PDB file of N, CA, C and O in Angstrom:
ATOM      1  N   MET A   1     -62.826-152.546-148.115  1.00  0.00           N
ATOM      2  CA  MET A   1     -62.919-151.357-146.766  1.00  0.00           C
ATOM      3  C   MET A   1     -64.340-151.959-146.166  1.00  0.00           C
ATOM      4  O   MET A   1     -65.018-152.189-147.167  1.00  0.00           O
ATOM      5  N   PRO A   2     -65.153-152.346-144.899  1.00  0.00           N
ATOM      6  CA  PRO A   2     -66.566-152.462-144.463  1.00  0.00           C
ATOM      7  C   PRO A   2     -67.447-151.702-144.635  1.00  0.00           C
ATOM      8  O   PRO A   2     -67.191-150.567-144.232  1.00  0.00           O
ATOM      9  N   ILE A   3     -68.973-151.924-145.333  1.00  0.00           N
ATOM     10  CA  ILE A   3     -69.787-152.034-145.819  1.00  0.00           C
ATOM     11  C   ILE A   3     -70.902-151.380-143.627  1.00  0.00           C
ATOM     12  O   ILE A   3     -71.647-152.193-143.078  1.00  0.00           O
ATOM     13  N   PRO A   4     -70.690-150.245-143.121  1.00  0.00           N
ATOM     14  CA  PRO A   4     -71.851-149.852-142.130  1.00  0.00           C
ATOM     15  C   PRO A   4     -72.441-150.144-141.675  1.00  0.00           C
ATOM     16  O   PRO A   4     -73.371-149.380-141.934  1.00  0.00           O
ATOM     17  N   ALA A   5     -72.932-151.128-140.703  1.00  0.00           N
ATOM     18  CA  ALA A   5     -74.347-151.498-140.435  1.00  0.00           C
ATOM     19  C   ALA A   5     -75.519-150.265-140.957  1.00  0.00           C
ATOM     20  O   ALA A   5     -75.709-149.088-141.264  1.00  0.00           O
ATOM     21  N   VAL A   6     -76.096-151.630-140.766  1.00  0.00           N
ATOM     22  CA  VAL A   6     -77.113-150.597-141.068  1.00  0.00           C
ATOM     23  C   VAL A   6     -78.383-151.222-139.690  1.00  0.00           C
ATOM     24  O   VAL A   6     -78.565-152.428-139.519  1.00  0.00           O
ATOM     25  N   PRO A   7     -79.221-149.992-138.743  1.00  0.00           N
ATOM     26  CA  PRO A   7     -79.648-151.002-137.921  1.00  0.00           C
ATOM     27  C   PRO A   7     -80.500-151.210-137.762  1.00  0.00           C
ATOM     28  O   PRO A   7     -81.192-150.194-137.824  1.00  0.00           O
ATOM     29  N   VAL A   8     -81.633-152.989-137.307  1.00  0.00           N
ATOM     30  CA  VAL A   8     -82.330-152.977-137.649  1.00  0.00           C
ATOM     31  C   VAL A   8     -83.734-152.579-138.034  1.00  0.00           C
ATOM     32  O   VAL A   8     -84.566-152.855-138.899  1.00  0.00           O
ATOM     33  N   ALA A   9     -83.565-151.603-136.713  1.00  0.00           N
ATOM     34  CA  ALA A   9     -84.754-150.583-137.041  1.00  0.00           C
ATOM     35  C   ALA A   9     -85.197-150.270-137.937  1.00  0.00           C
ATOM     36  O   ALA A   9     -86.418-150.400-138.027  1.00  0.00           O
ATOM     37  N   ALA A  10     -84.459-149.707-139.042  1.00  0.00           N
ATOM     38  CA  ALA A  10     -83.736-148.885-140.303  1.00  0.00           C
ATOM     39  C   ALA A  10     -84.062-149.353-141.406  1.00  0.00           C
ATOM     40  O   ALA A  10     -84.354-148.599-142.335  1.00  0.00           O
ATOM     41  N   GLN A  11     -84.083-151.223-141.577  1.00  0.00           N
ATOM     42  CA  GLN A  11     -84.083-151.930-142.246  1.00  0.00           C
ATOM     43  C   GLN A  11     -85.002-152.156-142.290  1.00  0.00           C
ATOM     44  O   GLN A  11     -85.195-152.563-143.436  1.00  0.00           O
ATOM     45  N   GLU A  12     -86.880-152.222-141.126  1.00  0.00           N
ATOM     46  CA  GLU A  12     -87.353-152.490-141.543  1.00  0.00           C
ATOM     47  C   GLU A  12     -88.973-151.453-141.268  1.00  0.00           C
ATOM     48  O   GLU A  12     -89.278-150.591-140.443  1.00  0.00           O
ATOM     49  N   PRO A  13     -89.636-152.041-142.331  1.00  0.00           N
ATOM     50  CA  PRO A  13     -90.410-150.729-142.778  1.00  0.00           C
ATOM     51  C   PRO A  13     -91.193-150.268-141.337  1.00  0.00           C
ATOM     52  O   PRO A  13     -91.409-151.118-140.474  1.00  0.00           O
ATOM     53  N   GLN A  14     -91.560-148.983-141.170  1.00  0.00           N
ATOM     54  CA  GLN A  14     -92.304-149.111-139.852  1.00  0.00           C
ATOM     55  C   GLN A  14     -94.178-149.353-139.802  1.00  0.00           C
ATOM     56  O   GLN A  14     -95.087-149.048-140.574  1.00  0.00           O
ATOM     57  N   ARG A  15     -94.128-149.881-138.796  1.00  0.00           N
ATOM     58  CA  ARG A  15     -95.671-150.079-138.488  1.00  0.00           C
ATOM     59  C   ARG A  15     -96.567-149.539-137.508  1.00  0.00           C
ATOM     60  O   ARG A  15     -96.680-150.193-136.471  1.00  0.00           O
ATOM     61  N   HIS A  16     -97.026-148.804-137.587  1.00  0.00           N
ATOM     62  CA  HIS A  16     -97.555-147.800-136.531  1.00  0.00           C
ATOM     63  C   HIS A  16     -99.084-148.712-136.446  1.00  0.00           C
ATOM     64  O   HIS A  16    -100.031-149.084-137.139  1.00  0.00           O
ATOM     65  N   SER A  17     -98.440-148.758-134.829  1.00  0.00           N
ATOM     66  CA  SER A  17     -99.518-150.682-134.053  1.00  0.00           C
ATOM     67  C   SER A  17    -100.653-149.316-133.316  1.00  0.00           C
ATOM     68  O   SER A  17    -100.548-148.150-132.934  1.00  0.00           O
ATOM     69  N   ILE A  18    -101.668-150.340-133.439  1.00  0.00           N
ATOM     70  CA  ILE A  18    -102.476-149.279-133.617  1.00  0.00           C
ATOM     71  C   ILE A  18    -102.660-149.700-132.321  1.00  0.00           C
ATOM     72  O   ILE A  18    -102.259-150.801-131.945  1.00  0.00           O
ATOM     73  N   ARG A  19    -103.479-148.587-131.298  1.00  0.00           N
ATOM     74  CA  ARG A  19    -104.124-147.856-129.464  1.00  0.00           C
ATOM     75  C   ARG A  19    -105.276-147.955-129.470  1.00  0.00           C
ATOM     76  O   ARG A  19    -105.743-148.165-130.589  1.00  0.00           O
ATOM     77  N   PHE A  20    -106.283-147.865-128.313  1.00  0.00           N
ATOM     78  CA  PHE A  20    -107.216-147.795-128.552  1.00  0.00           C
ATOM     79  C   PHE A  20    -106.882-147.325-127.134  1.00  0.00           C
ATOM     80  O   PHE A  20    -105.823-147.472-126.526  1.00  0.00           O
ATOM     81  N   LEU A  21    -108.639-146.397-126.518  1.00  0.00           N
ATOM     82  CA  LEU A  21    -107.837-145.529-125.479  1.00  0.00           C
ATOM     83  C   LEU A  21    -109.354-145.451-125.107  1.00  0.00           C
ATOM     84  O   LEU A  21    -110.235-145.433-125.966  1.00  0.00           O
ATOM     85  N   ARG A  22    -109.626-145.399-123.558  1.00  0.00           N
ATOM     86  CA  ARG A  22    -110.492-146.039-123.247  1.00  0.00           C
ATOM     87  C   ARG A  22    -111.247-143.812-122.900  1.00  0.00           C
ATOM     88  O   ARG A  22    -110.576-142.783-122.978  1.00  0.00           O
ATOM     89  N   LYS A  23    -112.906-143.981-122.527  1.00  0.00           N
ATOM     90  CA  LYS A  23    -112.900-142.211-122.615  1.00  0.00           C
ATOM     91  C   LYS A  23    -111.136-141.343-120.592  1.00  0.00           C
ATOM     92  O   LYS A  23    -110.355-140.405-120.433  1.00  0.00           O
ATOM     93  N   LYS A  24    -111.649-142.680-119.739  1.00  0.00           N
ATOM     94  CA  LYS A  24    -111.017-142.072-119.118  1.00  0.00           C
ATOM     95  C   LYS A  24    -109.411-141.476-119.164  1.00  0.00           C
ATOM     96  O   LYS A  24    -109.131-140.454-118.539  1.00  0.00           O
ATOM     97  N   SER A  25    -108.242-142.319-120.076  1.00  0.00           N
ATOM     98  CA  SER A  25    -107.725-142.124-120.756  1.00  0.00           C
ATOM     99  C   SER A  25    -107.729-141.252-121.302  1.00  0.00           C
ATOM    100  O   SER A  25    -107.272-140.396-120.544  1.00  0.00           O
ATOM    101  N   VAL A  26    -108.126-140.516-122.865  1.00  0.00           N
ATOM    102  CA  VAL A  26    -108.290-139.580-122.773  1.00  0.00           C
ATOM    103  C   VAL A  26    -108.540-137.918-122.405  1.00  0.00           C
ATOM    104  O   VAL A  26    -108.137-136.844-122.852  1.00  0.00           O
ATOM    105  N   VAL A  27    -109.414-138.358-121.363  1.00  0.00           N
ATOM    106  CA  VAL A  27    -109.719-137.244-120.336  1.00  0.00           C
ATOM    107  C   VAL A  27    -108.303-136.928-120.035  1.00  0.00           C
ATOM    108  O   VAL A  27    -107.476-136.282-120.679  1.00  0.00           O
ATOM    109  N   LEU A  28    -108.234-137.485-119.005  1.00  0.00           N
ATOM    110  CA  LEU A  28    -106.198-137.805-118.905  1.00  0.00           C
ATOM    111  C   LEU A  28    -104.701-136.886-119.892  1.00  0.00           C
ATOM    112  O   LEU A  28    -103.739-136.119-119.853  1.00  0.00           O
ATOM    113  N   MET A  29    -105.484-137.683-120.592  1.00  0.00           N
ATOM    114  CA  MET A  29    -104.848-137.047-121.391  1.00  0.00           C
ATOM    115  C   MET A  29    -104.588-135.716-122.294  1.00  0.00           C
ATOM    116  O   MET A  29    -103.829-135.120-123.058  1.00  0.00           O
ATOM    117  N   THR A  30    -105.818-135.728-121.597  1.00  0.00           N
ATOM    118  CA  THR A  30    -105.929-133.575-123.234  1.00  0.00           C
ATOM    119  C   THR A  30    -106.144-132.871-121.726  1.00  0.00           C
ATOM    120  O   THR A  30    -106.351-131.665-121.862  1.00  0.00           O
ATOM    121  N   GLY A  31    -106.149-133.170-120.752  1.00  0.00           N
ATOM    122  CA  GLY A  31    -106.883-132.140-119.289  1.00  0.00           C
ATOM    123  C   GLY A  31    -108.447-131.379-119.771  1.00  0.00           C
ATOM    124  O   GLY A  31    -108.825-130.282-119.357  1.00  0.00           O
ATOM    125  N   ILE A  32    -109.166-132.219-120.683  1.00  0.00           N
ATOM    126  CA  ILE A  32    -110.919-131.942-120.742  1.00  0.00           C
ATOM    127  C   ILE A  32    -111.498-132.967-120.154  1.00  0.00           C
ATOM    128  O   ILE A  32    -110.772-133.956-120.050  1.00  0.00           O
ATOM    129  N   SER A  33    -112.565-133.060-119.734  1.00  0.00           N
ATOM    130  CA  SER A  33    -113.719-133.421-118.574  1.00  0.00           C
ATOM    131  C   SER A  33    -114.542-134.263-119.833  1.00  0.00           C
ATOM    132  O   SER A  33    -114.365-133.907-120.998  1.00  0.00           O
ATOM    133  N   ALA A  34    -115.031-134.875-119.653  1.00  0.00           N
ATOM    134  CA  ALA A  34    -115.156-136.029-120.384  1.00  0.00           C
ATOM    135  C   ALA A  34    -116.568-135.299-121.144  1.00  0.00           C
ATOM    136  O   ALA A  34    -116.783-135.990-122.140  1.00  0.00           O
ATOM    137  N   SER A  35    -117.617-134.168-121.064  1.00  0.00           N
ATOM    138  CA  SER A  35    -118.322-133.370-121.180  1.00  0.00           C
ATOM    139  C   SER A  35    -118.213-132.691-122.104  1.00  0.00           C
ATOM    140  O   SER A  35    -119.049-132.254-122.895  1.00  0.00           O
ATOM    141  N   GLY A  36    -116.582-132.519-121.990  1.00  0.00           N
ATOM    142  CA  GLY A  36    -116.004-131.539-122.707  1.00  0.00           C
ATOM    143  C   GLY A  36    -115.582-132.307-123.807  1.00  0.00           C
ATOM    144  O   GLY A  36    -115.110-131.418-124.515  1.00  0.00           O
ATOM    145  N   ILE A  37    -115.442-133.292-124.393  1.00  0.00           N
ATOM    146  CA  ILE A  37    -114.544-133.836-124.993  1.00  0.00           C
ATOM    147  C   ILE A  37    -116.718-134.054-125.888  1.00  0.00           C
ATOM    148  O   ILE A  37    -117.047-133.208-126.720  1.00  0.00           O
ATOM    149  N   TYR A  38    -117.511-134.920-125.591  1.00  0.00           N
ATOM    150  CA  TYR A  38    -118.306-135.124-126.360  1.00  0.00           C
ATOM    151  C   TYR A  38    -118.933-133.335-126.553  1.00  0.00           C
ATOM    152  O   TYR A  38    -119.877-133.279-127.342  1.00  0.00           O
ATOM    153  N   ASP A  39    -118.768-132.791-126.311  1.00  0.00           N
ATOM    154  CA  ASP A  39    -119.142-131.091-126.701  1.00  0.00           C
ATOM    155  C   ASP A  39    -118.203-130.803-128.361  1.00  0.00           C
ATOM    156  O   ASP A  39    -118.589-130.439-129.472  1.00  0.00           O
ATOM    157  N   LEU A  40    -116.960-131.152-127.848  1.00  0.00           N
ATOM    158  CA  LEU A  40    -115.926-130.108-129.348  1.00  0.00           C
ATOM    159  C   LEU A  40    -116.217-131.708-130.044  1.00  0.00           C
ATOM    160  O   LEU A  40    -116.844-131.422-131.064  1.00  0.00           O
ATOM    161  N   MET A  41    -116.124-132.750-130.021  1.00  0.00           N
ATOM    162  CA  MET A  41    -116.307-133.368-130.899  1.00  0.00           C
ATOM    163  C   MET A  41    -117.484-133.669-131.406  1.00  0.00           C
ATOM    164  O   MET A  41    -117.394-134.606-132.199  1.00  0.00           O
ATOM    165  N   ASN A  42    -118.758-133.180-131.247  1.00  0.00           N
ATOM    166  CA  ASN A  42    -120.406-132.588-131.307  1.00  0.00           C
ATOM    167  C   ASN A  42    -120.126-131.593-132.337  1.00  0.00           C
ATOM    168  O   ASN A  42    -120.853-131.410-133.314  1.00  0.00           O
ATOM    169  N   ARG A  43    -118.607-130.692-131.985  1.00  0.00           N
ATOM    170  CA  ARG A  43    -118.567-128.989-133.693  1.00  0.00           C
ATOM    171  C   ARG A  43    -117.454-130.007-133.705  1.00  0.00           C
ATOM    172  O   ARG A  43    -116.724-129.911-132.719  1.00  0.00           O
ATOM    173  N   GLY A  44    -117.045-131.211-134.790  1.00  0.00           N
ATOM    174  CA  GLY A  44    -116.440-131.206-135.260  1.00  0.00           C
ATOM    175  C   GLY A  44    -114.479-131.337-135.333  1.00  0.00           C
ATOM    176  O   GLY A  44    -113.730-131.774-136.208  1.00  0.00           O
ATOM    177  N   LEU A  45    -114.094-130.436-133.322  1.00  0.00           N
ATOM    178  CA  LEU A  45    -113.388-130.112-133.373  1.00  0.00           C
ATOM    179  C   LEU A  45    -112.504-131.309-132.715  1.00  0.00           C
ATOM    180  O   LEU A  45    -111.274-131.345-132.684  1.00  0.00           O
ATOM    181  N   PHE A  46    -113.383-132.259-132.208  1.00  0.00           N
ATOM    182  CA  PHE A  46    -111.780-133.545-131.499  1.00  0.00           C
ATOM    183  C   PHE A  46    -112.803-134.418-131.961  1.00  0.00           C
ATOM    184  O   PHE A  46    -114.027-134.311-131.882  1.00  0.00           O
ATOM    185  N   PRO A  47    -111.514-135.998-132.851  1.00  0.00           N
ATOM    186  CA  PRO A  47    -111.519-136.993-133.569  1.00  0.00           C
ATOM    187  C   PRO A  47    -113.336-137.397-132.402  1.00  0.00           C
ATOM    188  O   PRO A  47    -114.009-137.093-131.417  1.00  0.00           O
ATOM    189  N   LYS A  48    -113.202-138.209-133.513  1.00  0.00           N
ATOM    190  CA  LYS A  48    -114.314-139.126-132.946  1.00  0.00           C
ATOM    191  C   LYS A  48    -114.503-140.258-132.416  1.00  0.00           C
ATOM    192  O   LYS A  48    -114.386-141.075-133.330  1.00  0.00           O
ATOM    193  N   SER A  49    -114.804-140.957-131.146  1.00  0.00           N
ATOM    194  CA  SER A  49    -114.544-142.283-130.362  1.00  0.00           C
ATOM    195  C   SER A  49    -115.200-142.760-131.919  1.00  0.00           C
ATOM    196  O   SER A  49    -115.870-142.272-132.828  1.00  0.00           O
ATOM    197  N   ILE A  50    -114.386-144.309-131.483  1.00  0.00           N
ATOM    198  CA  ILE A  50    -115.195-145.635-132.493  1.00  0.00           C
ATOM    199  C   ILE A  50    -116.437-146.505-131.158  1.00  0.00           C
ATOM    200  O   ILE A  50    -116.294-146.447-129.936  1.00  0.00           O
ATOM    201  N   LYS A  51    -117.255-147.036-131.706  1.00  0.00           N
ATOM    202  CA  LYS A  51    -118.052-147.820-131.166  1.00  0.00           C
ATOM    203  C   LYS A  51    -116.737-149.702-130.670  1.00  0.00           C
ATOM    204  O   LYS A  51    -116.834-150.829-131.154  1.00  0.00           O
ATOM    205  N   LEU A  52    -116.383-149.515-130.292  1.00  0.00           N
ATOM    206  CA  LEU A  52    -116.353-151.653-129.731  1.00  0.00           C
ATOM    207  C   LEU A  52    -117.406-152.479-129.721  1.00  0.00           C
ATOM    208  O   LEU A  52    -118.283-152.221-128.897  1.00  0.00           O
ATOM    209  N   PRO A  53    -117.506-153.125-130.210  1.00  0.00           N
ATOM    210  CA  PRO A  53    -118.045-154.129-130.530  1.00  0.00           C
ATOM    211  C   PRO A  53    -117.881-154.797-129.428  1.00  0.00           C
ATOM    212  O   PRO A  53    -116.865-154.860-128.736  1.00  0.00           O
ATOM    213  N   GLY A  54    -119.362-155.526-129.199  1.00  0.00           N
ATOM    214  CA  GLY A  54    -119.915-156.496-127.720  1.00  0.00           C
ATOM    215  C   GLY A  54    -120.826-155.870-127.738  1.00  0.00           C
ATOM    216  O   GLY A  54    -121.926-156.396-127.906  1.00  0.00           O
ATOM    217  N   GLY A  55    -120.598-153.729-127.474  1.00  0.00           N
ATOM    218  CA  GLY A  55    -121.712-152.819-126.027  1.00  0.00           C
ATOM    219  C   GLY A  55    -121.913-152.290-126.550  1.00  0.00           C
ATOM    220  O   GLY A  55    -122.272-152.502-127.708  1.00  0.00           O
ATOM    221  N   LYS A  56    -121.773-151.039-125.878  1.00  0.00           N
ATOM    222  CA  LYS A  56    -122.338-150.122-125.827  1.00  0.00           C
ATOM    223  C   LYS A  56    -120.779-149.163-125.118  1.00  0.00           C
ATOM    224  O   LYS A  56    -120.795-148.006-124.697  1.00  0.00           O
ATOM    225  N   SER A  57    -119.702-149.999-125.177  1.00  0.00           N
ATOM    226  CA  SER A  57    -118.092-149.078-125.350  1.00  0.00           C
ATOM    227  C   SER A  57    -118.160-148.571-126.899  1.00  0.00           C
ATOM    228  O   SER A  57    -118.619-148.884-127.998  1.00  0.00           O
ATOM    229  N   VAL A  58    -117.185-147.311-126.058  1.00  0.00           N
ATOM    230  CA  VAL A  58    -116.270-146.494-127.206  1.00  0.00           C
ATOM    231  C   VAL A  58    -114.674-146.551-126.632  1.00  0.00           C
ATOM    232  O   VAL A  58    -114.190-147.031-125.607  1.00  0.00           O
ATOM    233  N   ALA A  59    -114.129-145.878-127.713  1.00  0.00           N
ATOM    234  CA  ALA A  59    -113.039-145.956-127.920  1.00  0.00           C
ATOM    235  C   ALA A  59    -112.379-144.419-128.380  1.00  0.00           C
ATOM    236  O   ALA A  59    -113.235-143.560-128.588  1.00  0.00           O
ATOM    237  N   TRP A  60    -110.753-143.941-128.580  1.00  0.00           N
ATOM    238  CA  TRP A  60    -110.589-143.273-129.602  1.00  0.00           C
ATOM    239  C   TRP A  60    -109.207-144.040-129.898  1.00  0.00           C
ATOM    240  O   TRP A  60    -108.589-144.820-129.174  1.00  0.00           O
ATOM    241  N   LEU A  61    -108.931-143.591-131.139  1.00  0.00           N
ATOM    242  CA  LEU A  61    -107.129-144.286-131.560  1.00  0.00           C
ATOM    243  C   LEU A  61    -106.580-142.623-130.985  1.00  0.00           C
ATOM    244  O   LEU A  61    -106.810-141.414-130.952  1.00  0.00           O
ATOM    245  N   LEU A  62    -105.547-143.920-130.539  1.00  0.00           N
ATOM    246  CA  LEU A  62    -104.559-142.946-129.773  1.00  0.00           C
ATOM    247  C   LEU A  62    -103.358-141.900-130.890  1.00  0.00           C
ATOM    248  O   LEU A  62    -102.442-141.128-130.605  1.00  0.00           O
ATOM    249  N   SER A  63    -103.883-142.321-132.065  1.00  0.00           N
ATOM    250  CA  SER A  63    -102.268-141.560-133.450  1.00  0.00           C
ATOM    251  C   SER A  63    -104.270-140.246-134.098  1.00  0.00           C
ATOM    252  O   SER A  63    -104.330-139.585-135.135  1.00  0.00           O
ATOM    253  N   ASP A  64    -105.170-140.341-133.270  1.00  0.00           N
ATOM    254  CA  ASP A  64    -106.435-138.987-133.137  1.00  0.00           C
ATOM    255  C   ASP A  64    -106.332-138.958-132.189  1.00  0.00           C
ATOM    256  O   ASP A  64    -107.359-139.430-131.699  1.00  0.00           O
ATOM    257  N   ILE A  65    -105.518-138.608-131.295  1.00  0.00           N
ATOM    258  CA  ILE A  65    -105.720-137.741-130.444  1.00  0.00           C
ATOM    259  C   ILE A  65    -104.151-137.131-129.584  1.00  0.00           C
ATOM    260  O   ILE A  65    -104.030-136.107-128.911  1.00  0.00           O
ATOM    261  N   GLU A  66    -102.990-138.288-129.950  1.00  0.00           N
ATOM    262  CA  GLU A  66    -101.684-137.384-131.514  1.00  0.00           C
ATOM    263  C   GLU A  66    -101.605-136.828-131.372  1.00  0.00           C
ATOM    264  O   GLU A  66    -101.103-136.047-130.563  1.00  0.00           O
ATOM    265  N   GLU A  67    -102.410-136.986-132.637  1.00  0.00           N
ATOM    266  CA  GLU A  67    -102.712-135.589-133.542  1.00  0.00           C
ATOM    267  C   GLU A  67    -103.165-134.687-133.245  1.00  0.00           C
ATOM    268  O   GLU A  67    -102.672-133.561-133.314  1.00  0.00           O
ATOM    269  N   TRP A  68    -104.293-135.019-132.817  1.00  0.00           N
ATOM    270  CA  TRP A  68    -105.067-133.310-132.172  1.00  0.00           C
ATOM    271  C   TRP A  68    -104.186-132.961-131.164  1.00  0.00           C
ATOM    272  O   TRP A  68    -104.377-131.745-131.203  1.00  0.00           O
ATOM    273  N   GLN A  69    -103.443-133.102-130.374  1.00  0.00           N
ATOM    274  CA  GLN A  69    -102.955-132.752-129.438  1.00  0.00           C
ATOM    275  C   GLN A  69    -101.827-131.398-130.699  1.00  0.00           C
ATOM    276  O   GLN A  69    -101.790-130.170-130.776  1.00  0.00           O
ATOM    277  N   ARG A  70    -101.075-132.597-131.476  1.00  0.00           N
ATOM    278  CA  ARG A  70    -100.472-131.161-131.968  1.00  0.00           C
ATOM    279  C   ARG A  70    -100.625-130.239-133.081  1.00  0.00           C
ATOM    280  O   ARG A  70     -99.827-129.436-133.563  1.00  0.00           O
ATOM    281  N   GLN A  71    -102.272-130.637-133.498  1.00  0.00           N
ATOM    282  CA  GLN A  71    -102.728-130.077-134.044  1.00  0.00           C
ATOM    283  C   GLN A  71    -103.260-128.542-133.270  1.00  0.00           C
ATOM    284  O   GLN A  71    -103.355-127.489-133.899  1.00  0.00           O
ATOM    285  N   VAL A  72    -103.461-128.639-132.307  1.00  0.00           N
ATOM    286  CA  VAL A  72    -104.054-127.643-131.100  1.00  0.00           C
ATOM    287  C   VAL A  72    -102.403-126.990-130.648  1.00  0.00           C
ATOM    288  O   VAL A  72    -102.330-125.810-130.990  1.00  0.00           O
ATOM    289  N   ILE A  73    -101.371-127.397-130.108  1.00  0.00           N
ATOM    290  CA  ILE A  73    -100.523-127.285-130.416  1.00  0.00           C
ATOM    291  C   ILE A  73     -99.598-125.737-131.320  1.00  0.00           C
ATOM    292  O   ILE A  73     -98.827-124.827-131.015  1.00  0.00           O
ATOM    293  N   ALA A  74    -100.122-126.114-132.194  1.00  0.00           N
ATOM    294  CA  ALA A  74     -99.691-125.769-133.523  1.00  0.00           C
ATOM    295  C   ALA A  74    -100.161-124.403-134.104  1.00  0.00           C
ATOM    296  O   ALA A  74     -99.710-123.677-134.990  1.00  0.00           O
ATOM    297  N   THR A  75    -101.589-124.299-133.004  1.00  0.00           N
ATOM    298  CA  THR A  75    -102.703-123.263-133.420  1.00  0.00           C
ATOM    299  C   THR A  75    -101.998-122.769-132.188  1.00  0.00           C
ATOM    300  O   THR A  75    -101.124-121.945-132.455  1.00  0.00           O
ATOM    301  N   ALA A  76    -102.154-123.080-130.764  1.00  0.00           N
ATOM    302  CA  ALA A  76    -101.839-122.257-129.504  1.00  0.00           C
ATOM    303  C   ALA A  76    -100.110-121.002-130.592  1.00  0.00           C
ATOM    304  O   ALA A  76    -100.137-119.866-131.066  1.00  0.00           O
ATOM    305  N   LYS A  77     -98.927-122.101-130.505  1.00  0.00           N
ATOM    306  CA  LYS A  77     -97.425-121.053-131.114  1.00  0.00           C
ATOM    307  C   LYS A  77     -97.653-119.479-132.794  1.00  0.00           C
ATOM    308  O   LYS A  77     -97.173-118.383-133.081  1.00  0.00           O
ATOM    309  N   SER A  78     -98.977-120.761-133.516  1.00  0.00           N
ATOM    310  CA  SER A  78     -99.002-119.646-134.650  1.00  0.00           C
ATOM    311  C   SER A  78     -99.796-118.407-134.169  1.00  0.00           C
ATOM    312  O   SER A  78     -99.647-117.410-134.875  1.00  0.00           O
ATOM    313  N   ALA A  79    -100.885-118.247-132.739  1.00  0.00           N
ATOM    314  CA  ALA A  79    -101.451-117.153-132.858  1.00  0.00           C
ATOM    315  C   ALA A  79    -100.976-116.835-131.383  1.00  0.00           C
ATOM    316  O   ALA A  79    -101.643-116.130-130.627  1.00  0.00           O
ATOM    317  N   ASN A  80     -99.644-117.473-131.000  1.00  0.00           N
ATOM    318  CA  ASN A  80     -98.469-116.507-129.882  1.00  0.00           C
ATOM    319  C   ASN A  80     -97.513-115.605-131.342  1.00  0.00           C
ATOM    320  O   ASN A  80     -96.910-114.578-131.030  1.00  0.00           O
ATOM    321  N   ASP A  81     -97.457-116.106-132.915  1.00  0.00           N
ATOM    322  CA  ASP A  81     -96.847-115.661-133.322  1.00  0.00           C
ATOM    323  C   ASP A  81     -97.161-114.324-133.320  1.00  0.00           C
ATOM    324  O   ASP A  81     -96.574-113.364-132.819  1.00  0.00           O
ATOM    325  N   ASP A  82     -98.469-114.433-134.140  1.00  0.00           N
ATOM    326  CA  ASP A  82     -98.763-113.265-133.941  1.00  0.00           C
ATOM    327  C   ASP A  82     -98.882-111.290-134.237  1.00  0.00           C
ATOM    328  O   ASP A  82     -99.475-110.579-133.425  1.00  0.00           O
TER     329      ASP A  82
END
């Protein structure tokens, strides 16, 4: 009896690609203004930006923004269940 094939993707360990997002992309993804993002960051309610080498540029990790979005959704669902 032949052994069923395992998809190649299932054989390889998952690799998390790192992606930096600039402010404009974060604003578009979250629907929060730039000043709102910085306000939430200062209050510890939003992921911190990362200073990029070579200047004053900053970026956020896509994974951090996505995790924040999941938390916002979970909190909203929890509040609606009450």
